[in-house]
N, C-alpha and C positions, 0 to 999 in steps of 0.2 A: 484606966491604967492597968489595973491587974487585968483585966479582960485583955488588954493588947499583950500583956506577957504571956499569958496562956496560950494566947493564938500563936505568939511567935516560937514558944517552945514546942507547939505541936507540928508547927510547918518544920522546925529543925529536925524532930523525930521522923516526921514523913521523908524529909530530905536523906537521912541518915539509912533509914531502912531501903531506900531507893538505892544509895551506892553500894550497900551490902548486898542487896539483889542484883544489883549490875555487875558486882565484881565476881559474884557467885556463878553468874550466868556465862561471863568470859572465861573463868576458870574451867567450867564444865566443858565450854566449846573449844577450849584449846587441848582438851584432853581427848586422847582417841576413842572413839565409841567402838570398843572390840567386841562388844555383842552385835551391834549394827553390821560391823564388817564382816561377822561370822554368819550372821542372818542373811546377808546379800549372796555369801558365798553358797550356803546351804540351798538358797532359792536359785541359784545358778546351775548346780547340779541336778536338783529336782526337774528344772526345765530340761537341761540337756537329756536325762532319762527319758523325758515325754517324746523328744524326736526319734527314740527307737520304735514307736509304736505307728502302726503295725511292722512286725519285723518277720523275717524267715532265714531259717538257716540254709546255707549251701552245701549239706551233710553227703558225706559218703565221697568227697573228691579229694580234697588236699590234706584231711586226716587219714586216709588211707595210706598204706606203706609206701604207696606210689600213686599217683593222681591217674585216674583210669583203672585201678585195679579192681574197685569195687563198683564199676560199673556208671561211675559219674568223672566225664571231664568238663571242666567249666567252660562255657562258651561265652565269649563276649556279649553275645544277643540275651545270654540268660538276664542280665542287669537291666537290658532295656524292657523284656517280658516283665520282670519284677517291678518295675516302677510304673510301667503303663498299668498294671493291675491295681496300683494304690498302696502298694508296700513303701515304708519310709526308710526302711534300714533292712540289710542283712549281716547275719553274723557267718564269719568265715572260719570253721575249725580247721587247724592246721597242725600236722604231725611235726615240728621242727626238730625233733629228736631223731627221725628216721634221714635225715639230712643233713646232719653235723657231726664233726669229730669226737669221737669218744671221748679223747683225752684234751687237755687244756690246750690251747684256749677254747676250744668247742665250735670250732669254726663253722660257721653255716655255708653251705655250698652254694655258691656264686649264682649258678644256674637256677637254683630253686629260689633263693632270694629274689633274684628279678622275676622268676614266675609269679611269685606271692605280689610282687609291688606291680606287675601288672594288672593282676585281677584287682588288687584295691583300687589302683588307678582308673579303671574301667567303671568300677561301681560309683566311684567318687564323681567321675564325670556324668554320671545318670543324676547325679543330686541324692544319692542313698548315704545314709549313715552307716558307716562300717565298724564291724566290730571283729577284730582279731586276736585270736587266743594259742595257747599251748594246748594241744588236744591228743588225747591217747598217747601221753606219755606214762605209759604202763609202768616202767622200771623205777621211776620214784616213787611209786604208791607200793610196790614190793621193798625195796630198799631205798627207804628215804634219805638216810645218811651217807650212804654212797654217791647218789645223785642230786643231792641238794646243789653244790657247788655248779654243776653241769646247768643246772635249772637257771639259776643266776647268771651264768655266764650267756647262755641263750637269750636271757631279757635284757643284759647289757648290748649286745648286740643289734637286737630287734628295735630297744626304745631309741638306740643311737641312730639307726637307719632311718626311721621314721620322724625324728624330733621335729624337722622343719614342716611338718604335716600339719594341717589346722586340728586345732585340738576340739572343734566343733564338728568334724566331719570323721575322725578316725579315733575309735576308744580301744583300749588294750583290756583284755580277760587274763588274768594271771594263769590259771590251770583249772583246766575243765575237771570237773569232779573227783576230787582227791578222794581216795578212799584205801580201803586194806591198812597197810602199815603205816601209812600218812595219817594218823591219827588227828582228831580235831586240836589236840594239844600243840602237835607237832605244826601241823597246818598252820595255825595261828602264828607261830615263830617264822615259818617258811615264808608266808605271804608278806608280812612285815618286812623281811628282808629282800623279798623281791621288789616290793612298794619303793623301799629304799633306792634300789637301783633303778628303777624307773624315773623316780623323781630326780635323779642326778641329772637327767637330759630331758625330761619332759614333767616339768613341775604343775602343770596346771591340767593336763589331759585327764579326761575322764578313765579313771580304772575301774574295771568290774570285778568283783570279788565273789566267789561262790562258797558254799557250805562243803566240810567234810562229809562223809559217808555217803558218796555218790551224789552231793549237790542238792538234796533234796532238804524237804522242811524239818526232818528229825534232828539235824544238827545245827540248825539255825541258833538255838540257846548257847551252844558253845562256841560261837562264832565270836572274835574279840579284832577290833579294830580301832587303830590310833584316832582319836578325837579330833586331833590337830588336822588331820588331812581330811577337807570338806569335797573332795573331788572322787568320792568313792560310791559307786553304784553296787549293792547286793544282788547277787542273781540266785535265783531257786529254779529247779528243773522239777518240773511236774507231769507224774507219769500215773496217778492215781485214778481209778484202782490198778494196780498193775496188772491183774489177770485180764482186764478189759485191754490194758492199752498194748499190752505185748502179746497177746494170744497169738500162738504160732509161730512166735519169732524164734528164728534158727539158731540165734546163739544164746538162748535162754533155756537152760535144761528144764523138762517138763512142760514145757509151754503149748505142747500140742493138746494136752489135756484141757486147755483153758479154750479153745477153739468153739465158738459157738455162745460165747459170753456176751451178753447184750448189755447196753446202757440207754435206758430208755427216759432219762430225766425225771425219774420218780422222785418222790419228797425226800426219801430217805437218802437216795443217790447224792440229790444235791445239798441236803444238809451236810452230809461227810464232807464234800467238797467246799462247802462254804466254811465249814470248820477250819480246815487247812489254810484257806486264805484269811480267816480272821485271826487265826494265830500270826500268820506272817504280818499282818497290818499292826497287830498290837505291838510285835517287836519292833517293825518299821517306825511308828512312832514313838516307843520309847527311846529308841536309838536316833530317832532324826536320820535315817537314812532311805533314800529312793530304792524301789524294788522294781527288778526286771526279771521276768519269768522267760528266762533266755532259752528255755527247750521246753515243749510239750508236745504230745501228739498221739496218736493211735495208729497202730500198725495196719497195713493194707488189708493184713486177715480177717480183721473186724469188718462187720458189714458197714457199707457206705452211711447209711441212714443213722446209724448209732454212733459211728465216727463224727459226723457234721454235728449232731446233738451235743457230743461230750466237747467237742472243739469250740463250738457256739457258746457253752456255759462257761468255758474257762474264760474267753475273750469276756464275756460280758462280765464275770467277777473280776477280770483285771481292769476293765475300765470301771466298774463301780469302786473299787479301791486304790484307783490313781497309779495301778502298776504298769509298766510297758512290758511289752511281751514279743517274743520270736518264735514262731511254729517250727519245728521238727518234723519235716524239713522239705525242700524244692522239690525234688524230683526221683527220689530213689523209695525206698521200703514204705517210707511214711508220706511220701510226695503228694503235694497239693496241685504239682503239676504234670502231667503225663508227657514225658518226653518223644514216645512213640506217635501220637498223634498231634504232639504240638498243641495241647489245650489245656486250660486250667479244668480241675474237676470242681464244677461248679460247687456242689453242696459245700466243700471246703473251703473255696476262696471267698463265697459268701458269708461264711461263719467268720473266717479270718478279716474281711476287710467289709465291715458292715456298711451298707449301702444307705444314703440318705433316704 
């Protein structure tokens, strides 16, 4: 009898615990798992970022004061050439500020808007992912307060114009290389306001955000992004060592003195580069943000053997650290493609699009 009573109590206890565990399980199941949702969103933007590699910039065209003024007019066939070579994306720098009203509502010229649309559409038709930005908006870097409203007005128009485009095919980049008076502190404020403008019509589109101080590694620790927006990609431009990558560059004062600078992939050279990429990786992991090396390249006045070694090393580090990348640029002073003979410069192409 006592044995039976003990068994009954034990069975009742097991039953009660089972009910409690079951209710707890149901309660947890009915609560939104915000961590899982955010993790899924973060995984999505990391996957989107990987779609950009390998990439290339169509520089010196639409970011010139007018297309063709800097020697490059974008031809439809460029995108077929780029895709056939093995690239997955194109970054298209655009000087919207040269084609819009100076006063509110800052209306963008219809002809220019349609020209950019044509270029974007042709690239997308080739299966390329496209990044468009606001490029060479020098005025806002000199006088940020005076031009902030215009920056936001431009983005309001661009975002509305492309709001129905697939978020997996077209990415926005807020502003190329903030610098000078557009300090890191101000840039954090401006990029957040621009992000909010974009999100009004493009709530899930990947948005690329660069750093202050010309977009390099130096200001990465000063960049502040809203944690709630998981569709952001951080871009870094990499041109180190500058005396090598910009030797003889006509727009850089004193650069002729650097002519003949070599880059032979010595241990110290690779260690210096690896140190930069490790800094970027540490920041990316701490902030859970994907990294896009949106510009890197060595000017044509550097010897091709060294250019190819340098480019290959950057690409190898991008792959090692999981960064996406886009070379600067297609067919001008840094060009991987020679438009005169209609051929790729093979050492650069092989470095950018590694073959199996």
